[in-house]
C-alpha positions in Angstrom: -0.2 -0.2 0.2 3.0 2.9 0.8 5.7 1.0 -0.2 8.1 2.3 3.0 12.4 1.1 3.3 11.8 -0.4 5.9 9.6 -2.0 8.3 7.5 -0.7 10.5 4.5 -1.7 13.3 1.0 -1.1 12.4 0.2 1.0 14.9 3.2 3.5 14.9 2.2 4.3 11.1 -1.5 4.9 12.1 -0.5 7.5 14.9 1.6 8.9 12.6 -0.7 9.2 9.6 -2.5 10.6 12.7 -0.8 13.2 13.2 0.1 13.9 9.8 -3.7 14.7 9.1 -3.7 17.1 12.8 -1.4 19.1 11.5 -3.3 20.0 7.6 -6.3 19.6 10.0 -5.4 23.2 12.2 -3.5 25.1 8.7 -5.3 27.6 7.5 -6.5 27.8 3.8 -9.1 26.0 1.6 -7.2 22.3 1.7 -10.0 20.1 -1.2 -9.3 17.3 1.8 -11.8 17.0 4.7 -9.5 16.3 7.4 -11.5 16.0 9.8 -13.8 13.3 8.2 -11.1 11.4 8.4 -10.3 11.8 11.9 -13.8 11.6 12.6 -13.3 7.7 10.6 -9.6 7.4 12.7 -11.9 8.2 15.6 -14.8 5.5 14.6 -12.6 2.5 13.7 -10.5 3.1 16.8 -13.4 2.6 18.8 -15.1 -0.5 16.9 -11.8 -2.2 16.6 -11.7 -1.3 20.8 -14.8 -2.8 22.4 -16.2 -4.9 19.6 -15.4 -9.4 20.5 -12.2 -10.7 18.8 -14.4 -13.2 17.1 -17.0 -10.5 15.6 -20.8 -9.7 16.0 -22.0 -12.8 15.5 -20.2 -14.4 18.3 -21.7 -12.0 20.1 -24.8 -12.3 20.2 -24.8 -16.3 20.7 -22.6 -16.3 23.1 -24.9 -13.9 24.9 -27.9 -16.1 23.6 -25.9 -19.4 24.6 -25.3 -17.6 28.4 -28.7 -17.4 28.9 -30.1 -20.5 28.1 -26.4 -21.8 30.5 -28.1 -19.7 33.3 -31.3 -21.2 33.0 -29.9 -25.2 33.7 -27.5 -24.2 36.1 -30.3 -22.5 37.8 -32.5 -25.7 37.3 -29.4 -28.2 38.6 -29.5 -26.0 41.3 -32.6 -26.3 41.9 -32.8 -29.8 41.8 -29.6 -30.3 44.1 -31.3 -28.8 46.8 -34.3 -31.3 45.9 -32.1 -33.6 46.4 -30.4 -32.4 50.1 -34.4 -33.1 50.9 -34.8 -35.4 50.1 -31.2 -37.6 51.7 -32.1 -36.0 54.7 -34.9 -37.8 55.0 -32.1 -40.7 54.5 -29.3 -42.3 56.7 -26.2 -39.5 55.2 -23.8 -41.2 56.7 -24.4 -44.4 55.0 -24.2 -42.8 51.0 -21.7 -39.9 52.0 -18.4 -40.0 54.0 -17.4 -37.3 56.4 -16.7 -34.9 53.4 -19.8 -34.8 52.0 -18.7 -37.0 48.6 -20.9 -40.2 47.6 -19.6 -42.7 48.9 -19.2 -45.6 46.2 -22.4 -48.4 46.3 -20.3 -51.6 46.0 -18.0 -50.1 49.6 -22.3 -50.5 51.5 -21.3 -54.2 52.2 -18.0 -53.7 53.5 -18.5 -51.2 55.7 -22.9 -51.3 56.9 -21.5 -55.0 57.4 -23.6 -56.6 54.9 -27.1 -54.3 55.2 -27.2 -52.5 52.3 -29.6 -49.0 52.1 -31.8 -48.6 47.7 -30.7 -48.0 45.9 -31.8 -44.0 45.0 -31.8 -42.9 41.0 
């Protein structure tokens, strides 16, 4: 686009161009170029790139949809967990859970409880 005899990062080239446009805007006299329009375009591009998600606008829309859906399913799982806790309080929790609150393997129930296996909770 603009051949230079040396390599330069794009952000530095944009900064140089902004300074050139600002200098030409501040010069008195008629000019054939709408410098304020260029500055407005630079400002819009900066805001667009700064606040747009990296994967695009459709990614933003889909993430918002799936985020709402996932929060609904998390709510349903928490609600089911609370119902399960109420149900398990009626049972004997020491048969199903260890001292840390982790679910015990059903194959260990026979060994620890002396052969009395509690009914399987589905």
